[in-house]
PDB file of N, CA, C and O in Angstrom:
ATOM      1  N   UNK A   1     -18.210 -22.915   3.475  1.00  0.00           N
ATOM      2  CA  UNK A   1     -17.716 -22.420   2.383  1.00  0.00           C
ATOM      3  C   UNK A   1     -17.109 -20.858   2.808  1.00  0.00           C
ATOM      4  O   UNK A   1     -17.706 -19.946   3.381  1.00  0.00           O
ATOM      5  N   UNK A   2     -16.014 -20.897   2.419  1.00  0.00           N
ATOM      6  CA  UNK A   2     -15.478 -19.679   2.945  1.00  0.00           C
ATOM      7  C   UNK A   2     -15.525 -18.626   1.652  1.00  0.00           C
ATOM      8  O   UNK A   2     -15.263 -18.983   0.503  1.00  0.00           O
ATOM      9  N   UNK A   3     -15.851 -17.450   1.977  1.00  0.00           N
ATOM     10  CA  UNK A   3     -16.219 -16.170   1.309  1.00  0.00           C
ATOM     11  C   UNK A   3     -14.407 -15.725   0.879  1.00  0.00           C
ATOM     12  O   UNK A   3     -13.308 -15.793   1.428  1.00  0.00           O
ATOM     13  N   UNK A   4     -14.809 -15.402  -0.034  1.00  0.00           N
ATOM     14  CA  UNK A   4     -13.493 -14.021  -0.486  1.00  0.00           C
ATOM     15  C   UNK A   4     -13.630 -12.791  -1.318  1.00  0.00           C
ATOM     16  O   UNK A   4     -14.517 -12.695  -2.167  1.00  0.00           O
ATOM     17  N   UNK A   5     -12.840 -11.939  -1.103  1.00  0.00           N
ATOM     18  CA  UNK A   5     -13.506 -10.941  -1.776  1.00  0.00           C
ATOM     19  C   UNK A   5     -12.407 -10.710  -3.121  1.00  0.00           C
ATOM     20  O   UNK A   5     -11.177 -10.701  -3.084  1.00  0.00           O
ATOM     21  N   UNK A   6     -13.305 -10.534  -4.282  1.00  0.00           N
ATOM     22  CA  UNK A   6     -12.801 -10.505  -5.516  1.00  0.00           C
ATOM     23  C   UNK A   6     -12.852  -8.753  -6.092  1.00  0.00           C
ATOM     24  O   UNK A   6     -13.739  -7.905  -5.994  1.00  0.00           O
ATOM     25  N   UNK A   7     -11.400  -8.709  -6.742  1.00  0.00           N
ATOM     26  CA  UNK A   7     -12.145  -7.114  -7.277  1.00  0.00           C
ATOM     27  C   UNK A   7     -11.207  -6.533  -8.617  1.00  0.00           C
ATOM     28  O   UNK A   7     -10.048  -6.231  -8.333  1.00  0.00           O
ATOM     29  N   UNK A   8     -11.508  -6.412  -9.621  1.00  0.00           N
ATOM     30  CA  UNK A   8     -10.482  -6.235 -10.498  1.00  0.00           C
ATOM     31  C   UNK A   8     -10.155  -4.586 -10.295  1.00  0.00           C
ATOM     32  O   UNK A   8     -10.886  -3.646  -9.982  1.00  0.00           O
ATOM     33  N   UNK A   9      -8.714  -4.677 -10.621  1.00  0.00           N
ATOM     34  CA  UNK A   9      -7.981  -3.216 -10.474  1.00  0.00           C
ATOM     35  C   UNK A   9      -7.336  -3.184 -11.588  1.00  0.00           C
ATOM     36  O   UNK A   9      -7.223  -4.163 -12.326  1.00  0.00           O
ATOM     37  N   UNK A  10      -6.725  -1.751 -11.872  1.00  0.00           N
ATOM     38  CA  UNK A  10      -5.929  -1.497 -13.175  1.00  0.00           C
ATOM     39  C   UNK A  10      -5.260  -0.185 -12.469  1.00  0.00           C
ATOM     40  O   UNK A  10      -5.633   0.834 -11.888  1.00  0.00           O
ATOM     41  N   UNK A  11      -4.047  -0.822 -12.868  1.00  0.00           N
ATOM     42  CA  UNK A  11      -2.687  -0.147 -12.046  1.00  0.00           C
ATOM     43  C   UNK A  11      -2.098   0.974 -13.568  1.00  0.00           C
ATOM     44  O   UNK A  11      -2.074   0.787 -14.784  1.00  0.00           O
ATOM     45  N   UNK A  12      -1.735   2.023 -12.743  1.00  0.00           N
ATOM     46  CA  UNK A  12      -1.074   3.392 -13.973  1.00  0.00           C
ATOM     47  C   UNK A  12       0.272   2.502 -13.796  1.00  0.00           C
ATOM     48  O   UNK A  12       0.624   1.467 -13.230  1.00  0.00           O
ATOM     49  N   UNK A  13       0.937   3.757 -14.807  1.00  0.00           N
ATOM     50  CA  UNK A  13       2.443   3.170 -14.933  1.00  0.00           C
ATOM     51  C   UNK A  13       3.596   3.345 -13.465  1.00  0.00           C
ATOM     52  O   UNK A  13       4.731   2.973 -13.168  1.00  0.00           O
ATOM     53  N   UNK A  14       2.704   3.983 -12.966  1.00  0.00           N
ATOM     54  CA  UNK A  14       4.273   4.180 -11.549  1.00  0.00           C
ATOM     55  C   UNK A  14       3.431   3.267 -10.573  1.00  0.00           C
ATOM     56  O   UNK A  14       3.977   3.274  -9.469  1.00  0.00           O
ATOM     57  N   UNK A  15       2.455   2.593 -10.587  1.00  0.00           N
ATOM     58  CA  UNK A  15       1.954   1.515  -9.673  1.00  0.00           C
ATOM     59  C   UNK A  15       2.487   0.547 -10.237  1.00  0.00           C
ATOM     60  O   UNK A  15       2.781  -0.233  -9.331  1.00  0.00           O
ATOM     61  N   UNK A  16       2.934  -0.073 -11.656  1.00  0.00           N
ATOM     62  CA  UNK A  16       3.410  -1.143 -12.253  1.00  0.00           C
ATOM     63  C   UNK A  16       4.950  -0.799 -11.712  1.00  0.00           C
ATOM     64  O   UNK A  16       5.465  -1.241 -10.685  1.00  0.00           O
ATOM     65  N   UNK A  17       5.337  -0.205 -12.346  1.00  0.00           N
ATOM     66  CA  UNK A  17       6.394  -0.016 -11.686  1.00  0.00           C
ATOM     67  C   UNK A  17       7.361  -0.024 -10.422  1.00  0.00           C
ATOM     68  O   UNK A  17       8.534  -0.395 -10.432  1.00  0.00           O
ATOM     69  N   UNK A  18       6.541   0.527  -9.173  1.00  0.00           N
ATOM     70  CA  UNK A  18       6.875   0.496  -7.968  1.00  0.00           C
ATOM     71  C   UNK A  18       6.754  -1.203  -7.579  1.00  0.00           C
ATOM     72  O   UNK A  18       7.661  -1.667  -6.888  1.00  0.00           O
ATOM     73  N   UNK A  19       5.740  -2.029  -7.984  1.00  0.00           N
ATOM     74  CA  UNK A  19       5.137  -2.958  -7.960  1.00  0.00           C
ATOM     75  C   UNK A  19       6.411  -3.737  -8.245  1.00  0.00           C
ATOM     76  O   UNK A  19       7.094  -4.114  -7.292  1.00  0.00           O
ATOM     77  N   UNK A  20       6.762  -3.991  -9.445  1.00  0.00           N
ATOM     78  CA  UNK A  20       7.965  -4.738 -10.153  1.00  0.00           C
ATOM     79  C   UNK A  20       9.247  -4.441  -9.256  1.00  0.00           C
ATOM     80  O   UNK A  20       9.998  -5.400  -9.081  1.00  0.00           O
ATOM     81  N   UNK A  21       9.539  -3.402  -8.750  1.00  0.00           N
ATOM     82  CA  UNK A  21      10.338  -3.274  -8.027  1.00  0.00           C
ATOM     83  C   UNK A  21      10.880  -3.585  -6.926  1.00  0.00           C
ATOM     84  O   UNK A  21      10.986  -2.771  -6.009  1.00  0.00           O
ATOM     85  N   UNK A  22      11.361  -4.981  -6.845  1.00  0.00           N
ATOM     86  CA  UNK A  22      11.514  -5.313  -5.586  1.00  0.00           C
ATOM     87  C   UNK A  22      13.154  -5.035  -5.156  1.00  0.00           C
ATOM     88  O   UNK A  22      14.193  -5.328  -5.749  1.00  0.00           O
ATOM     89  N   UNK A  23      12.934  -4.413  -3.997  1.00  0.00           N
ATOM     90  CA  UNK A  23      13.978  -3.919  -2.987  1.00  0.00           C
ATOM     91  C   UNK A  23      13.463  -3.955  -1.620  1.00  0.00           C
ATOM     92  O   UNK A  23      12.279  -4.087  -1.308  1.00  0.00           O
ATOM     93  N   UNK A  24      14.565  -3.811  -0.752  1.00  0.00           N
ATOM     94  CA  UNK A  24      14.249  -4.231   1.040  1.00  0.00           C
ATOM     95  C   UNK A  24      13.770  -2.679   1.218  1.00  0.00           C
ATOM     96  O   UNK A  24      13.433  -2.403   2.369  1.00  0.00           O
ATOM     97  N   UNK A  25      13.688  -1.634   0.274  1.00  0.00           N
ATOM     98  CA  UNK A  25      13.844  -0.348   0.822  1.00  0.00           C
ATOM     99  C   UNK A  25      13.087   0.180  -0.090  1.00  0.00           C
ATOM    100  O   UNK A  25      13.160  -0.296  -1.223  1.00  0.00           O
ATOM    101  N   UNK A  26      12.259   1.188   0.148  1.00  0.00           N
ATOM    102  CA  UNK A  26      11.193   1.964  -1.278  1.00  0.00           C
ATOM    103  C   UNK A  26      11.409   3.279  -0.763  1.00  0.00           C
ATOM    104  O   UNK A  26      11.349   3.541   0.438  1.00  0.00           O
ATOM    105  N   UNK A  27      11.687   4.195  -1.757  1.00  0.00           N
ATOM    106  CA  UNK A  27      11.461   5.587  -1.344  1.00  0.00           C
ATOM    107  C   UNK A  27      10.662   6.192  -2.738  1.00  0.00           C
ATOM    108  O   UNK A  27      11.063   6.173  -3.902  1.00  0.00           O
ATOM    109  N   UNK A  28       9.885   6.523  -2.399  1.00  0.00           N
ATOM    110  CA  UNK A  28       9.200   7.103  -3.759  1.00  0.00           C
ATOM    111  C   UNK A  28       8.595   8.451  -4.269  1.00  0.00           C
ATOM    112  O   UNK A  28       7.426   8.650  -3.939  1.00  0.00           O
ATOM    113  N   UNK A  29       8.968   9.026  -4.723  1.00  0.00           N
ATOM    114  CA  UNK A  29       9.053  10.626  -4.748  1.00  0.00           C
ATOM    115  C   UNK A  29       7.799  10.672  -5.967  1.00  0.00           C
ATOM    116  O   UNK A  29       7.870  10.261  -7.125  1.00  0.00           O
ATOM    117  N   UNK A  30       6.718  11.280  -5.307  1.00  0.00           N
ATOM    118  CA  UNK A  30       5.574  11.026  -6.496  1.00  0.00           C
ATOM    119  C   UNK A  30       4.702  12.324  -6.199  1.00  0.00           C
ATOM    120  O   UNK A  30       4.569  12.596  -5.006  1.00  0.00           O
ATOM    121  N   UNK A  31       4.158  13.068  -7.024  1.00  0.00           N
ATOM    122  CA  UNK A  31       2.909  13.761  -7.040  1.00  0.00           C
ATOM    123  C   UNK A  31       1.227  13.035  -6.459  1.00  0.00           C
ATOM    124  O   UNK A  31       0.739  11.953  -6.132  1.00  0.00           O
ATOM    125  N   UNK A  32       0.876  14.363  -6.605  1.00  0.00           N
ATOM    126  CA  UNK A  32      -0.716  14.216  -5.998  1.00  0.00           C
ATOM    127  C   UNK A  32      -1.532  13.663  -6.678  1.00  0.00           C
ATOM    128  O   UNK A  32      -2.164  14.429  -7.405  1.00  0.00           O
ATOM    129  N   UNK A  33      -1.947  11.955  -6.783  1.00  0.00           N
ATOM    130  CA  UNK A  33      -2.970  11.584  -7.454  1.00  0.00           C
ATOM    131  C   UNK A  33      -2.123  10.298  -8.029  1.00  0.00           C
ATOM    132  O   UNK A  33      -2.641   9.816  -9.036  1.00  0.00           O
ATOM    133  N   UNK A  34      -1.103   9.748  -7.652  1.00  0.00           N
ATOM    134  CA  UNK A  34      -0.491   9.061  -8.665  1.00  0.00           C
ATOM    135  C   UNK A  34      -0.568   7.133  -7.936  1.00  0.00           C
ATOM    136  O   UNK A  34       0.028   6.161  -8.401  1.00  0.00           O
ATOM    137  N   UNK A  35      -1.370   7.165  -6.895  1.00  0.00           N
ATOM    138  CA  UNK A  35      -1.864   5.954  -6.446  1.00  0.00           C
ATOM    139  C   UNK A  35      -0.173   5.583  -5.197  1.00  0.00           C
ATOM    140  O   UNK A  35       0.359   4.473  -5.239  1.00  0.00           O
ATOM    141  N   UNK A  36       0.302   6.564  -4.370  1.00  0.00           N
ATOM    142  CA  UNK A  36       1.073   6.104  -3.318  1.00  0.00           C
ATOM    143  C   UNK A  36       0.817   5.446  -2.135  1.00  0.00           C
ATOM    144  O   UNK A  36       1.728   4.943  -1.478  1.00  0.00           O
ATOM    145  N   UNK A  37      -0.346   5.403  -1.802  1.00  0.00           N
ATOM    146  CA  UNK A  37      -1.542   5.065  -0.637  1.00  0.00           C
ATOM    147  C   UNK A  37      -2.038   3.697  -1.667  1.00  0.00           C
ATOM    148  O   UNK A  37      -2.510   2.732  -1.065  1.00  0.00           O
ATOM    149  N   UNK A  38      -1.970   3.644  -2.643  1.00  0.00           N
ATOM    150  CA  UNK A  38      -2.255   1.896  -2.923  1.00  0.00           C
ATOM    151  C   UNK A  38      -1.157   1.247  -3.239  1.00  0.00           C
ATOM    152  O   UNK A  38      -1.133   0.065  -3.582  1.00  0.00           O
ATOM    153  N   UNK A  39      -0.126   2.032  -3.134  1.00  0.00           N
ATOM    154  CA  UNK A  39       1.404   0.998  -3.326  1.00  0.00           C
ATOM    155  C   UNK A  39       1.630   0.916  -1.885  1.00  0.00           C
ATOM    156  O   UNK A  39       2.504   0.068  -1.704  1.00  0.00           O
ATOM    157  N   UNK A  40       1.214   1.442  -0.725  1.00  0.00           N
ATOM    158  CA  UNK A  40       1.441   1.133   0.339  1.00  0.00           C
ATOM    159  C   UNK A  40       0.659  -0.110   1.347  1.00  0.00           C
ATOM    160  O   UNK A  40       0.963  -0.973   2.170  1.00  0.00           O
ATOM    161  N   UNK A  41      -0.550   0.463   0.655  1.00  0.00           N
ATOM    162  CA  UNK A  41      -1.687  -0.680   0.788  1.00  0.00           C
ATOM    163  C   UNK A  41      -1.314  -1.849   0.340  1.00  0.00           C
ATOM    164  O   UNK A  41      -1.810  -2.802   0.942  1.00  0.00           O
ATOM    165  N   UNK A  42      -0.637  -2.077  -0.477  1.00  0.00           N
ATOM    166  CA  UNK A  42      -0.241  -3.279  -1.249  1.00  0.00           C
ATOM    167  C   UNK A  42       1.061  -3.999  -0.666  1.00  0.00           C
ATOM    168  O   UNK A  42       1.233  -5.218  -0.656  1.00  0.00           O
ATOM    169  N   UNK A  43       1.806  -3.190  -0.259  1.00  0.00           N
ATOM    170  CA  UNK A  43       3.003  -3.295   0.414  1.00  0.00           C
ATOM    171  C   UNK A  43       2.673  -4.466   2.051  1.00  0.00           C
ATOM    172  O   UNK A  43       3.196  -5.544   2.333  1.00  0.00           O
ATOM    173  N   UNK A  44       1.739  -3.743   2.729  1.00  0.00           N
ATOM    174  CA  UNK A  44       1.303  -3.776   3.840  1.00  0.00           C
ATOM    175  C   UNK A  44       0.792  -5.107   3.532  1.00  0.00           C
ATOM    176  O   UNK A  44       0.834  -5.897   4.475  1.00  0.00           O
ATOM    177  N   UNK A  45       0.259  -5.594   2.286  1.00  0.00           N
ATOM    178  CA  UNK A  45      -0.805  -6.630   2.184  1.00  0.00           C
ATOM    179  C   UNK A  45       0.004  -8.210   1.983  1.00  0.00           C
ATOM    180  O   UNK A  45      -0.349  -9.345   2.305  1.00  0.00           O
ATOM    181  N   UNK A  46       1.596  -7.527   1.099  1.00  0.00           N
ATOM    182  CA  UNK A  46       2.316  -8.367   1.189  1.00  0.00           C
ATOM    183  C   UNK A  46       3.248  -9.004   2.217  1.00  0.00           C
ATOM    184  O   UNK A  46       3.770 -10.112   2.089  1.00  0.00           O
ATOM    185  N   UNK A  47       3.409  -8.107   3.335  1.00  0.00           N
ATOM    186  CA  UNK A  47       4.177  -8.160   4.540  1.00  0.00           C
ATOM    187  C   UNK A  47       2.992  -9.093   5.506  1.00  0.00           C
ATOM    188  O   UNK A  47       3.359  -9.958   6.302  1.00  0.00           O
ATOM    189  N   UNK A  48       1.966  -8.843   5.338  1.00  0.00           N
ATOM    190  CA  UNK A  48       0.935  -9.903   6.181  1.00  0.00           C
ATOM    191  C   UNK A  48       0.959 -11.102   5.882  1.00  0.00           C
ATOM    192  O   UNK A  48       0.924 -12.023   6.698  1.00  0.00           O
ATOM    193  N   UNK A  49       1.027 -11.219   4.565  1.00  0.00           N
ATOM    194  CA  UNK A  49       0.809 -12.543   4.054  1.00  0.00           C
ATOM    195  C   UNK A  49       1.766 -13.214   4.324  1.00  0.00           C
ATOM    196  O   UNK A  49       1.770 -14.185   5.081  1.00  0.00           O
ATOM    197  N   UNK A  50       2.612 -12.797   3.775  1.00  0.00           N
ATOM    198  CA  UNK A  50       4.365 -13.242   4.019  1.00  0.00           C
ATOM    199  C   UNK A  50       4.682 -13.871   5.169  1.00  0.00           C
ATOM    200  O   UNK A  50       4.882 -15.045   5.480  1.00  0.00           O
ATOM    201  N   UNK A  51       4.686 -12.569   5.878  1.00  0.00           N
ATOM    202  CA  UNK A  51       5.067 -12.672   7.331  1.00  0.00           C
ATOM    203  C   UNK A  51       3.804 -12.201   8.350  1.00  0.00           C
ATOM    204  O   UNK A  51       3.681 -11.123   8.932  1.00  0.00           O
ATOM    205  N   UNK A  52       3.012 -13.238   8.365  1.00  0.00           N
ATOM    206  CA  UNK A  52       2.020 -12.834   9.286  1.00  0.00           C
ATOM    207  C   UNK A  52       1.785 -12.643  10.584  1.00  0.00           C
ATOM    208  O   UNK A  52       0.718 -12.263  11.067  1.00  0.00           O
ATOM    209  N   UNK A  53       3.070 -12.983  11.333  1.00  0.00           N
ATOM    210  CA  UNK A  53       3.303 -12.106  12.752  1.00  0.00           C
ATOM    211  C   UNK A  53       4.175 -10.884  12.798  1.00  0.00           C
ATOM    212  O   UNK A  53       4.444 -10.428  13.910  1.00  0.00           O
ATOM    213  N   UNK A  54       4.624 -10.328  11.774  1.00  0.00           N
ATOM    214  CA  UNK A  54       5.402  -9.666  11.186  1.00  0.00           C
ATOM    215  C   UNK A  54       5.039  -8.333  11.892  1.00  0.00           C
ATOM    216  O   UNK A  54       3.899  -8.419  12.349  1.00  0.00           O
ATOM    217  N   UNK A  55       5.623  -7.109  12.142  1.00  0.00           N
ATOM    218  CA  UNK A  55       5.184  -5.968  12.433  1.00  0.00           C
ATOM    219  C   UNK A  55       5.529  -4.989  11.426  1.00  0.00           C
ATOM    220  O   UNK A  55       6.699  -4.860  11.068  1.00  0.00           O
ATOM    221  N   UNK A  56       4.728  -4.391  11.016  1.00  0.00           N
ATOM    222  CA  UNK A  56       4.968  -3.505   9.590  1.00  0.00           C
ATOM    223  C   UNK A  56       4.074  -1.978  10.673  1.00  0.00           C
ATOM    224  O   UNK A  56       3.141  -1.912  11.474  1.00  0.00           O
ATOM    225  N   UNK A  57       5.095  -0.966  10.033  1.00  0.00           N
ATOM    226  CA  UNK A  57       4.774   0.412  10.062  1.00  0.00           C
ATOM    227  C   UNK A  57       4.257   1.502   9.362  1.00  0.00           C
ATOM    228  O   UNK A  57       4.471   1.314   8.165  1.00  0.00           O
ATOM    229  N   UNK A  58       3.794   2.338   9.517  1.00  0.00           N
ATOM    230  CA  UNK A  58       3.130   3.722   8.295  1.00  0.00           C
ATOM    231  C   UNK A  58       3.662   5.100   9.471  1.00  0.00           C
ATOM    232  O   UNK A  58       3.243   5.476  10.566  1.00  0.00           O
ATOM    233  N   UNK A  59       4.466   5.423   8.812  1.00  0.00           N
ATOM    234  CA  UNK A  59       5.158   6.857   9.615  1.00  0.00           C
ATOM    235  C   UNK A  59       4.301   7.918   8.646  1.00  0.00           C
ATOM    236  O   UNK A  59       4.360   7.852   7.418  1.00  0.00           O
ATOM    237  N   UNK A  60       3.639   8.731   9.238  1.00  0.00           N
ATOM    238  CA  UNK A  60       2.956  10.154   8.733  1.00  0.00           C
ATOM    239  C   UNK A  60       3.473  11.467   9.891  1.00  0.00           C
ATOM    240  O   UNK A  60       3.712  11.631  11.088  1.00  0.00           O
ATOM    241  N   UNK A  61       3.456  11.878   9.177  1.00  0.00           N
ATOM    242  CA  UNK A  61       3.579  13.645  10.059  1.00  0.00           C
ATOM    243  C   UNK A  61       2.818  13.973  11.263  1.00  0.00           C
ATOM    244  O   UNK A  61       3.215  14.464  12.320  1.00  0.00           O
ATOM    245  N   UNK A  62       1.360  13.520  10.816  1.00  0.00           N
ATOM    246  CA  UNK A  62       0.601  13.744  12.316  1.00  0.00           C
ATOM    247  C   UNK A  62      -0.264  12.178  12.228  1.00  0.00           C
ATOM    248  O   UNK A  62      -0.296  11.253  11.415  1.00  0.00           O
ATOM    249  N   UNK A  63      -0.734  12.397  13.178  1.00  0.00           N
ATOM    250  CA  UNK A  63      -2.278  11.067  13.243  1.00  0.00           C
ATOM    251  C   UNK A  63      -3.570  11.448  12.285  1.00  0.00           C
ATOM    252  O   UNK A  63      -4.078  10.768  11.394  1.00  0.00           O
ATOM    253  N   UNK A  64      -3.888  12.606  12.708  1.00  0.00           N
ATOM    254  CA  UNK A  64      -4.361  12.902  11.653  1.00  0.00           C
ATOM    255  C   UNK A  64      -4.597  12.806  10.327  1.00  0.00           C
ATOM    256  O   UNK A  64      -5.611  12.801   9.629  1.00  0.00           O
ATOM    257  N   UNK A  65      -3.037  12.707  10.070  1.00  0.00           N
ATOM    258  CA  UNK A  65      -2.803  12.798   8.391  1.00  0.00           C
ATOM    259  C   UNK A  65      -3.128  11.055   8.300  1.00  0.00           C
ATOM    260  O   UNK A  65      -3.892  10.565   7.469  1.00  0.00           O
ATOM    261  N   UNK A  66      -2.533  10.440   9.117  1.00  0.00           N
ATOM    262  CA  UNK A  66      -2.639   9.024   8.984  1.00  0.00           C
ATOM    263  C   UNK A  66      -4.243   8.268   8.865  1.00  0.00           C
ATOM    264  O   UNK A  66      -4.682   7.417   8.092  1.00  0.00           O
ATOM    265  N   UNK A  67      -4.840   8.997   9.980  1.00  0.00           N
ATOM    266  CA  UNK A  67      -6.410   8.237  10.065  1.00  0.00           C
ATOM    267  C   UNK A  67      -7.271   9.118   9.106  1.00  0.00           C
ATOM    268  O   UNK A  67      -8.458   8.843   9.283  1.00  0.00           O
ATOM    269  N   UNK A  68      -7.111  10.004   8.227  1.00  0.00           N
ATOM    270  CA  UNK A  68      -8.112  10.649   7.094  1.00  0.00           C
ATOM    271  C   UNK A  68      -7.539  10.247   5.978  1.00  0.00           C
ATOM    272  O   UNK A  68      -8.289   9.801   5.110  1.00  0.00           O
ATOM    273  N   UNK A  69      -6.066  10.301   5.709  1.00  0.00           N
ATOM    274  CA  UNK A  69      -5.588  10.380   4.149  1.00  0.00           C
ATOM    275  C   UNK A  69      -5.132   9.023   3.796  1.00  0.00           C
ATOM    276  O   UNK A  69      -5.696   8.369   2.919  1.00  0.00           O
ATOM    277  N   UNK A  70      -3.885   8.490   4.621  1.00  0.00           N
ATOM    278  CA  UNK A  70      -3.577   7.399   4.234  1.00  0.00           C
ATOM    279  C   UNK A  70      -3.763   6.175   4.455  1.00  0.00           C
ATOM    280  O   UNK A  70      -3.578   5.326   3.583  1.00  0.00           O
ATOM    281  N   UNK A  71      -4.224   5.854   5.866  1.00  0.00           N
ATOM    282  CA  UNK A  71      -5.006   4.554   5.951  1.00  0.00           C
ATOM    283  C   UNK A  71      -5.805   4.037   5.350  1.00  0.00           C
ATOM    284  O   UNK A  71      -5.587   2.908   4.908  1.00  0.00           O
ATOM    285  N   UNK A  72      -7.339   4.865   5.064  1.00  0.00           N
ATOM    286  CA  UNK A  72      -8.341   4.867   4.547  1.00  0.00           C
ATOM    287  C   UNK A  72      -7.459   4.318   3.264  1.00  0.00           C
ATOM    288  O   UNK A  72      -7.129   3.133   3.305  1.00  0.00           O
ATOM    289  N   UNK A  73      -7.104   5.019   2.260  1.00  0.00           N
ATOM    290  CA  UNK A  73      -7.070   4.367   0.888  1.00  0.00           C
ATOM    291  C   UNK A  73      -5.930   3.198   0.973  1.00  0.00           C
ATOM    292  O   UNK A  73      -6.069   2.304   0.138  1.00  0.00           O
ATOM    293  N   UNK A  74      -4.932   3.094   1.779  1.00  0.00           N
ATOM    294  CA  UNK A  74      -4.495   1.777   1.731  1.00  0.00           C
ATOM    295  C   UNK A  74      -5.227   0.780   2.386  1.00  0.00           C
ATOM    296  O   UNK A  74      -4.972  -0.364   2.011  1.00  0.00           O
ATOM    297  N   UNK A  75      -5.942   0.887   3.132  1.00  0.00           N
ATOM    298  CA  UNK A  75      -7.040  -0.573   3.613  1.00  0.00           C
ATOM    299  C   UNK A  75      -7.771  -0.512   2.302  1.00  0.00           C
ATOM    300  O   UNK A  75      -8.158  -1.677   2.212  1.00  0.00           O
ATOM    301  N   UNK A  76      -8.221   0.128   1.191  1.00  0.00           N
ATOM    302  CA  UNK A  76      -8.931  -0.301   0.431  1.00  0.00           C
ATOM    303  C   UNK A  76      -8.833  -1.212  -0.398  1.00  0.00           C
ATOM    304  O   UNK A  76      -9.785  -1.487  -1.129  1.00  0.00           O
TER     305      UNK A  76
END
């Protein structure tokens, strides 16, 4: 029996708009607490599901910022 992880999530209007906007390149300009890391995580998840052997990158100013702020929220 395969175990699956299910969780109910609720999106704010900014996140809904970003998820519905289907473009090759997305640039989001938003303030603190708008859910940008969730959008990054959703994009990474979609890329892994659609192209399992593909390459995805996350660009940050510093490695510390990626490890402490962006990646934990994206993987959640």
